[in-house]
C-alpha positions, 0 to 999 in steps of 0.5 A: 723884685724885692731889695733883699733878693739878689739876682742869681747871676750877681751871687757866686755859687754856694754863697749867702749875702751877709744880712748883718748891718753891723760892721765887723771888728775883725782886722783884715788878714794881711800876710805880715809874717810872709811879706814879699821880699825883693828876691821873691818878686819876678825881675822887672823887664821894663818900666811902663809900656813894652818897648819904651824906656831909656834906650828907645830910639837911640839907634839909627832909624831907616831914614838915617840909614838910607841918607848915610848910605847915600852920603857914603856912595856920593863920597865914593863917587867923588873920592871924598873920604871924609864924606864916606866916613860921615855917611858910615857914621850916620848909617851905623848910628855913631853920628847920632851918639856923638850928637847926643853926647854933645847935647848931654854936655850942653847945660843950656839945651836948645828950646823946643820948637812948637809947630 
């Protein structure tokens, strides 16, 4: 097979490869008069992978819901209203929000533990 002949699958239909080696002096056609504006672009729904972002993992997870329910039941059995309230806050995610607000207020965060 000669170097000037391209395989039929490598060339699109009804096209001819360029035979000139001289680079083109034409400028590439870019839509300068029709540049896109912000209102023409679709809205950005997420940044990066879907499901991840600033609100990722802010609510109570399954483990927190179960441990909150356990605390709530234990508080009702022992007739301890503080434990019932603490369990309800853990189950609904309020306790996690309070802890995160305290961490945000702390200028010196705890060092991360490496395992």
